[in-house]
C-alpha positions in Angstrom: 126.4 -150.4 44.8 127.8 -154.1 45.0 130.1 -154.8 42.0 129.3 -157.7 40.0 132.2 -160.0 38.7 130.5 -162.6 36.8 127.7 -162.4 34.9 126.1 -165.8 32.7 123.0 -167.2 30.1 122.3 -170.3 28.6 120.5 -170.9 25.9 119.8 -174.7 24.2 121.1 -174.9 20.8 119.3 -177.6 18.5 122.8 -179.5 17.7 124.6 -181.9 19.7 127.3 -180.9 22.3 129.8 -182.0 19.8 128.8 -179.5 17.3 128.7 -176.8 19.7 132.0 -177.1 21.2 133.1 -177.7 17.7 132.4 -173.6 16.7 133.1 -172.5 19.9 136.4 -174.1 20.2 137.9 -172.2 17.2 138.4 -168.8 18.4 138.8 -167.2 15.4 135.0 -167.7 14.6 133.9 -166.0 17.5 133.8 -162.7 15.0 130.3 -164.6 13.7 128.5 -164.3 16.9 129.5 -162.0 18.7 128.9 -158.2 18.8 131.9 -156.8 20.2 134.8 -159.4 19.1 136.1 -159.7 15.1 138.0 -163.2 15.8 141.7 -163.4 16.2 144.4 -161.9 13.9 145.4 -164.4 11.1 148.1 -166.1 12.8 146.3 -167.3 15.7 144.0 -168.9 13.7 143.9 -172.6 13.5 141.3 -174.8 14.6 140.1 -176.3 18.0 142.1 -174.4 20.6 144.3 -176.5 23.2 144.8 -175.6 27.0 147.9 -173.6 27.2 147.4 -172.3 23.4 147.6 -168.7 23.1 145.7 -166.5 20.7 145.2 -162.8 19.7 141.9 -161.4 19.7 140.9 -158.3 17.2 137.6 -156.6 19.0 135.3 -153.7 18.3 133.0 -151.1 19.9 132.2 -148.4 18.5 134.5 -147.1 16.2 137.5 -148.2 18.6 139.3 -151.2 17.8 142.0 -153.2 19.8 143.6 -156.6 20.5 143.6 -158.8 22.8 146.4 -161.9 24.4 144.0 -165.0 25.5 145.3 -167.8 26.7 143.0 -171.3 26.9 142.9 -172.5 30.5 140.4 -175.2 29.8 139.1 -177.2 26.8 137.4 -180.4 27.4 135.0 -181.5 23.9 131.3 -181.1 24.1 131.9 -179.9 28.0 133.5 -176.9 28.7 136.2 -174.7 27.1 137.7 -171.5 28.3 140.2 -168.8 28.5 141.5 -165.7 30.3 142.1 -162.7 28.7 145.5 -161.5 30.4 147.1 -158.4 28.2 145.6 -155.7 26.2 146.3 -152.9 23.2 145.4 -150.8 20.4 147.5 -152.9 18.0 149.3 -155.4 20.0 148.3 -156.1 23.6 151.1 -155.1 25.5 149.5 -153.7 28.6 149.7 -157.1 30.8 147.4 -157.8 33.5 144.1 -159.6 34.5 141.4 -159.1 32.1 138.8 -161.2 32.1 137.7 -164.8 31.9 135.5 -166.7 29.2 134.0 -169.7 30.4 131.4 -171.9 27.8 129.6 -174.9 29.3 127.8 -177.5 27.3 125.0 -179.6 28.5 123.4 -182.4 26.6 119.2 -180.4 26.6 116.2 -182.5 25.3 117.4 -182.8 21.7 120.1 -180.4 21.5 122.9 -179.0 24.2 122.8 -176.2 26.8 125.5 -173.8 26.1 125.8 -172.0 28.8 128.5 -168.5 28.7 130.0 -167.6 31.4 131.9 -163.6 31.4 134.4 -163.1 34.8 135.9 -159.6 35.3 139.0 -160.5 36.6 139.7 -156.8 37.6 139.8 -157.9 41.3 142.9 -155.6 42.0 141.1 -152.3 41.0 139.4 -150.4 43.5 135.2 -150.2 42.8 134.7 -146.7 42.1 137.5 -146.8 39.9 136.1 -149.7 38.0 132.7 -148.2 37.5 133.7 -145.0 36.2 136.3 -146.8 34.0 133.7 -148.8 32.8 131.0 -146.0 32.7 133.6 -144.1 29.7 134.0 -147.7 28.5 131.1 -149.1 27.7 129.3 -145.4 26.6 127.4 -145.0 31.0 127.2 -149.3 32.0 129.3 -151.5 34.2 131.3 -154.2 32.0 128.7 -156.4 33.8 125.4 -155.2 32.4 127.6 -154.5 29.3 128.7 -158.1 28.7 125.0 -159.9 30.0 124.0 -158.4 26.9 126.6 -158.9 24.7 126.3 -162.7 26.1 122.8 -162.6 25.1 123.4 -161.9 21.3 126.2 -164.3 21.4 124.1 -166.7 22.1 121.2 -165.8 19.9 123.8 -165.5 16.9 125.3 -169.2 17.9 121.7 -170.8 17.8 120.8 -169.0 14.4 124.2 -170.3 12.6 124.6 -173.7 14.1 120.5 -174.5 13.7 120.8 -173.2 10.1 123.9 -175.3 9.3 121.9 -178.3 10.3 118.9 -177.7 8.8 
């Protein structure tokens, strides 16, 4: 089976692209929607992120906790927000290397916004058999692509629920 490097999903949310972008471009808030991310460390919080900004993400999967160092690569209000994950560790993100890129796109749709979340596996230099073996251990039997596809669906549903409830 061919290795999948990118997965994505979209959902229409009944808010403006500006409102959707404002929420997603604050990495410290991501923990409210993501099933795996807990937001950022207190030292890296602080509002809409700008290109080149670095933040430390806090994450969990089951009882396992880890942190990542991320750099914002796109910050186009009401259009696009992206960051790359380039270091990981248990207490501090000390192990460096390309890990993943997360991107969010915002497009007007009907009376709301189509939010598209995209995950790209940046571990291209890993041999497929090594990546698949690691992924199955780290995700309890799935590839990261399949695991992240499920996480993306959950994140978008939670984001929709929160943003639409604030607008009601």
